[in-house]
C-alpha positions as CSV (number, residue, x, y, z in Angstrom):
1,M,66.7,46.3,36.2
2,P,68.8,46.8,38.9
3,A,71.9,47.6,38.0
4,R,74.7,44.1,37.9
5,K,78.4,44.6,38.0
6,M,80.1,42.3,36.0
7,R,84.0,41.3,36.7
8,V,85.8,39.5,33.8
9,E,89.6,38.1,35.2
10,V,92.3,37.3,32.7
11,F,95.8,36.0,33.2
12,D,98.5,35.9,30.4
13,E,100.7,33.4,29.9
14,D,103.3,34.4,32.2
15,G,100.5,34.5,35.0
16,N,99.5,38.0,35.2
17,R,96.4,38.8,36.0
18,Y,94.4,41.4,34.4
19,T,90.6,42.3,35.8
20,I,88.1,44.3,33.8
21,T,85.3,45.6,35.9
22,F,81.5,46.6,33.9
23,E,78.8,47.9,36.3
24,G,75.5,49.0,34.8
25,E,72.5,46.5,33.0
26,V,74.6,43.6,32.1
27,T,73.2,42.0,28.9
28,R,73.8,39.6,26.7
29,E,75.3,41.7,23.7
30,K,76.9,43.7,26.3
31,A,78.6,40.6,28.0
32,L,80.0,39.2,24.5
33,R,81.2,43.1,23.4
34,L,83.2,42.7,26.9
35,L,84.4,39.0,25.7
36,N,85.2,40.2,22.0
37,I,87.5,42.7,23.8
38,I,89.5,40.0,25.7
39,E,89.6,38.1,21.8
40,L,91.3,41.2,20.4
41,L,93.7,41.5,23.2
42,G,95.2,37.8,22.7
43,G,92.3,36.1,24.1
44,V,92.6,33.8,27.9
45,H,95.2,30.9,28.4
46,N,95.0,28.2,30.6
47,K,97.6,28.5,33.2
48,G,100.2,25.6,33.1
49,R,98.8,23.6,29.7
50,S,101.9,23.8,27.2
51,K,101.7,21.8,23.3
52,A,103.4,19.0,24.9
53,N,101.0,18.8,27.1
54,I,97.5,18.5,25.0
55,L,99.6,16.6,22.2
56,N,98.9,13.6,25.2
57,V,95.6,13.5,24.7
58,S,93.1,12.6,22.4
59,K,92.2,13.2,19.1
60,F,88.8,14.5,20.3
61,D,90.3,16.5,23.2
62,R,93.2,17.9,21.1
63,T,90.1,19.3,18.1
64,K,88.0,20.6,21.0
65,A,91.4,23.0,22.8
66,I,91.3,24.4,18.5
67,V,87.7,25.4,19.3
68,E,88.7,27.2,22.5
69,K,91.4,28.2,21.4
70,Y,90.9,29.6,17.7
71,F,87.1,29.9,17.9
72,P,86.0,30.8,21.3
73,F,83.1,33.7,20.2
74,I,82.8,33.3,16.2
75,L,81.1,31.0,13.4
76,F,83.8,28.6,12.1
77,S,83.5,25.4,9.9
78,S,85.1,22.0,9.9
79,K,87.0,23.2,7.3
80,D,88.7,25.9,9.9
81,V,88.7,23.2,12.3
82,F,90.9,21.0,10.4
83,K,93.0,23.6,9.5
84,A,93.5,24.9,12.2
85,Y,94.1,21.5,13.9
86,E,96.9,20.4,11.5
87,Q,98.6,23.9,11.3
88,E,98.9,24.0,15.2
89,F,99.4,20.4,15.7
90,N,101.7,19.4,12.6
91,E,99.5,16.0,12.4
92,L,97.1,15.1,9.5
93,I,93.4,14.6,10.4
94,S,90.7,13.7,8.1
95,L,88.0,16.6,7.5
96,S,85.5,13.7,8.2
97,T,87.1,13.1,12.0
98,V,86.8,16.8,12.3
99,S,83.2,17.0,11.1
100,T,82.2,14.1,13.7
101,Y,84.1,15.2,16.9
102,L,82.0,18.7,16.0
103,A,78.7,16.7,15.9
104,R,79.7,15.3,19.1
105,L,80.3,18.8,21.0
106,V,77.0,19.5,19.4
107,N,75.6,16.6,20.7
108,R,77.1,17.3,24.6
109,G,75.6,21.1,24.4
110,L,78.8,23.3,23.5
111,L,78.5,24.1,20.4
112,T,75.5,25.1,18.3
113,K,75.0,24.7,14.9
114,Q,73.2,26.3,12.0
115,G,72.5,25.5,8.2
116,S,72.6,22.5,5.7
117,S,75.0,19.9,5.8
118,H,77.2,21.5,3.2
119,N,77.6,25.0,4.8
120,R,77.1,24.2,8.5
121,V,78.7,27.1,10.6
122,Y,79.1,26.2,14.5
123,R,79.0,28.4,17.1
124,K,80.9,27.6,20.7
125,I,78.2,28.2,23.7
126,T,79.1,30.5,26.0
127,R,77.6,30.4,29.4
128,P,79.3,31.3,33.2
129,A,80.3,28.2,35.3
130,Q,81.2,27.6,38.8
131,N,84.9,27.8,38.3
132,E,85.2,30.7,34.7
133,L,86.8,33.5,34.7
134,W,83.5,35.9,34.3
135,V,81.2,35.9,36.9
136,I,78.0,38.5,37.2
137,E,77.3,40.1,40.4
138,D,74.5,42.2,41.8
139,K,75.9,45.3,43.3
């Protein structure tokens, strides 16, 4: 396999840009390891997006934002999202509503699910897109 180069650019809340470059054989495992490092360093912040802005959107969109903010690379349950939602927005939401929204995210191809209905866990599907922060390039 030819050598590849992966560059990850992360912006903090002040607009500063951090660039991490990996050169060599890029595998899914290595890419996920690199993204886990970014998560440990504080994750990725969306420029211009404030709590006030996100309160003006639907509960579904807020639930999706909770998944993106708190669970970008790890397994989570509907109870985890339920607790994070209520803590983040200081607003009540039913567990059944959260479960419905997570099922919709699965149907839209944004999450995967595993386990029985009582022990179900989800994971965000991470894949590069044209306008996302990381790009795999040929060397």
